[in-house]
C-alpha positions as CSV (number, residue, x, y, z in Angstrom):
1,X,80.8,0.6,-26.5
2,X,82.1,3.5,-29.5
3,X,84.9,0.6,-30.1
4,X,83.2,-2.8,-30.7
5,X,80.4,-1.0,-32.5
6,X,83.4,0.3,-34.8
7,X,85.1,-3.2,-35.0
8,X,81.7,-4.4,-36.2
9,X,80.7,-2.2,-38.7
10,X,84.1,-2.6,-40.1
11,X,83.8,-6.2,-39.4
12,X,80.3,-5.6,-42.4
13,X,82.6,-4.2,-44.5
14,X,85.3,-6.7,-44.8
15,X,82.3,-9.4,-45.2
16,X,80.7,-7.1,-47.7
17,X,84.1,-6.5,-49.8
18,X,84.3,-10.3,-49.6
19,X,81.3,-11.1,-50.7
20,X,81.8,-8.4,-53.9
21,X,85.2,-10.4,-54.8
22,X,83.3,-13.2,-54.4
23,X,80.7,-11.6,-57.2
24,X,82.8,-10.3,-59.1
25,X,84.7,-14.0,-59.7
26,X,82.0,-15.2,-60.5
27,X,81.1,-12.3,-63.0
28,X,84.7,-12.9,-64.4
29,X,84.0,-17.1,-64.6
30,X,81.0,-17.0,-66.2
31,X,83.1,-14.2,-69.4
32,X,85.1,-17.0,-69.2
33,X,83.2,-20.1,-70.2
34,X,81.6,-17.8,-72.3
35,X,84.8,-16.9,-74.1
36,X,85.6,-20.3,-74.4
37,X,82.7,-21.7,-75.8
38,X,82.7,-18.8,-78.5
39,X,86.2,-20.4,-79.1
40,X,84.7,-24.4,-78.9
41,X,82.6,-22.9,-81.9
42,X,84.9,-20.9,-84.1
43,X,86.8,-23.8,-83.9
44,X,84.2,-26.8,-85.0
45,X,83.1,-24.4,-87.7
46,X,86.7,-24.2,-89.2
47,X,87.2,-28.4,-89.3
48,X,83.6,-27.9,-90.8
49,X,85.4,-26.4,-93.2
50,X,88.2,-28.6,-93.9
51,X,85.9,-31.3,-94.0
52,X,84.0,-30.1,-96.5
53,X,87.6,-28.9,-98.6
54,X,88.4,-32.9,-97.9
55,X,85.6,-34.5,-99.4
56,X,86.1,-32.3,-102.3
57,X,88.9,-32.9,-102.7
58,X,89.2,-36.6,-102.7
59,X,86.1,-36.4,-105.0
60,X,88.1,-34.2,-107.3
61,X,90.5,-36.2,-107.2
62,X,88.9,-39.2,-107.7
63,X,86.8,-38.5,-111.2
64,X,90.1,-37.5,-113.2
65,X,91.2,-40.9,-112.5
66,X,87.6,-41.9,-113.8
67,X,88.3,-40.4,-116.7
68,X,91.0,-40.9,-117.3
69,X,91.3,-44.8,-117.3
70,X,87.8,-44.3,-119.7
71,X,90.1,-42.6,-122.1
72,X,92.8,-45.9,-121.7
73,X,90.2,-48.4,-122.7
74,X,89.7,-46.4,-125.1
75,X,92.9,-46.3,-127.0
76,X,93.6,-49.3,-128.7
77,X,96.3,-51.1,-129.3
78,X,98.6,-52.4,-131.9
79,X,100.2,-55.7,-131.8
80,X,102.8,-56.3,-134.4
81,X,104.3,-59.2,-135.5
82,X,107.4,-59.6,-137.3
83,X,107.2,-62.9,-140.4
84,X,110.4,-63.8,-141.7
85,X,110.6,-64.9,-145.1
86,X,112.7,-66.5,-147.6
87,X,112.3,-65.9,-152.2
88,X,113.6,-69.6,-153.2
89,X,114.2,-68.1,-157.7
90,X,115.0,-70.7,-159.8
91,X,115.7,-69.3,-163.4
92,X,119.4,-67.7,-165.0
93,X,118.6,-63.4,-163.8
94,X,116.0,-63.1,-161.8
95,X,116.1,-61.2,-159.9
96,X,115.1,-60.4,-156.0
97,X,113.2,-57.3,-153.9
98,X,113.4,-57.7,-150.6
99,X,111.0,-55.6,-148.0
100,X,114.1,-53.8,-147.0
101,X,114.0,-52.3,-150.4
102,X,117.7,-53.6,-151.6
103,X,117.2,-56.1,-155.1
104,X,119.5,-58.0,-156.2
105,X,120.6,-60.5,-158.6
106,X,119.9,-64.2,-157.7
107,X,123.2,-65.3,-158.1
108,X,124.4,-61.7,-156.3
109,X,126.4,-61.6,-152.9
110,X,124.1,-58.9,-150.8
111,X,127.0,-57.1,-147.8
112,X,125.1,-55.8,-145.2
113,X,127.6,-53.0,-144.5
């Protein structure tokens, strides 16, 4: 009978050990769940920071482009027109002064060289 009782005690120990292992696994799984939750929260906060930085960067770029367009709209444009004029001078010893600064008599020949 003693042997039967020893076998029963061994089974009780095995059952107690198995229940201890099950509890340990449960505690470990809870710890892993907490770690995963913390990692997800950290990643969420980091993503929020990235979104804020991206939004600030976009707003800054829009402001720079707007300021440039405003500045450029206040610039005045210069339209250059060229006109060709011919001078007709009658008479002897008449002088012609043209825009380029050349001065010559009406009967002289002007060669640019």
